[in-house]
Phi, psi and omega in degrees: 000319179299318182294327178294320178293324179297313180300314181298323178293319178297321178297319181294321178299318182295329180284332183253004187286192186288173183299144185284160177292339176295316176299320176300309180305309182299320178295320181294319179292318180300317180297319179296318181296315181293328180302317187255350184300130177081000182268355183231134173281141180301131175227162177241156177292135176234166176300327181297327180296333184275352191304326184265358183272149175301150183308321181292331177283323171303312182298323178298315177302315184288315182300323183275352173089023185280338181297128181088354177272156182290135176294146184255137171259350173200176182200143168254118176266118185261114177265122177282332175204152177204154183217151177224144175244112190292341178201158181307327182262006179270165176274161177291136176246130180285139180235158161249121186243136173242142180213145181219136175235145176232146191256316188309315162238136187301120178216136177220133176222138180224138178235131183232139174225151181207173177245110180280134185057022178075004185232306191272132184285134172237142177220149177220148176229127182240128183215147166237120180201138178055035176080009180231149176244149178209136175234118188234131178228143180225143174252132182059027176074344185224350179267111181289126177263320174204157176206077192270136173218186177107177184300314184294317181292322180293315176301319180294322176295325178290322176296323179297315177299319181296325180298336184254014181307322184272356167292324184236075201293352174293340172306323187298340184263359187278155184293339182276356177252131177238138181244143176218111180296139177254318175197195185290348185234350182229140181224130174275143179228142177226151176236132180240123180202129176054045176080002184246144179227139175220152186221163175196184183229131172264137176247126183249157178255186183296331182284343182103006181265141175273139181237356179203144169230142179219146178214146174257007185264352183276149180258134176256134178275118180281174183297338178267008173091002180267164181253138174221142177289131175221153178296136183234137180227145171242130180243137174249115185274330176200175181231162173211160179278136179215115182053043173083000175231159175275134178232152175299152182244284180266123187236136179230144175234144184213152170257148178248100182263168179305322185274357176134186181285135176240100177276122186244352185218138173220135176209158177238123179272125177265321180213157164232115178264122184263153175054063178283134181243000000 
């Protein structure tokens, strides 16, 4: 009976608690849209835009059908399903994920919510904006689980954005992105922003599609709460046509730890909506 009262009390707290992280996320997205809205004339991707890009990246633009399509200043990535594994020995937990990216200055925000034990609400917000990263998680809307900031978290958030540069390909043409071809199938990419630099490598196939990104610059939080650099990978398992272009569909993310690969994220993209107003 006591446990029943405790559960009821926690549910009441969640209902009367502070504003949700979803409201924070929505406000941040709205602010970013308003900041850049109306400041750019519509333009389309041309062959001339690709001239300075490495051949594998040029091939990607052509294969995915971006030539002649409108350049994007932002994007909403719509995940139809997503899952996270909080530790290598944990079970997969289903999430509902929302994501927004902005291009003029690198910005990425994601909001995730889940039901722990099928009952209790958990929500998280992950953001890189104005040169800072923050990862915030709450249980029952008001109990702070984590609120991570600092250099390691900011660099890691920047790497996450970098891994998705070709999801929103106008990123590839920005001054803060630098490309260096390695061979016919691999290209190094770096992002410089607010005095910080992070790098990774894209791997392309014979068709010109990228199927993997990897970086040694991202920080993994160990069980004792400290950060250590570990190899980080993103895998794209397939693509589909959406509004006249090819977009990634099934996405996986993994850490490469001493004891082996730890895949911690899986998601399916249903749509990517560009130029949200």
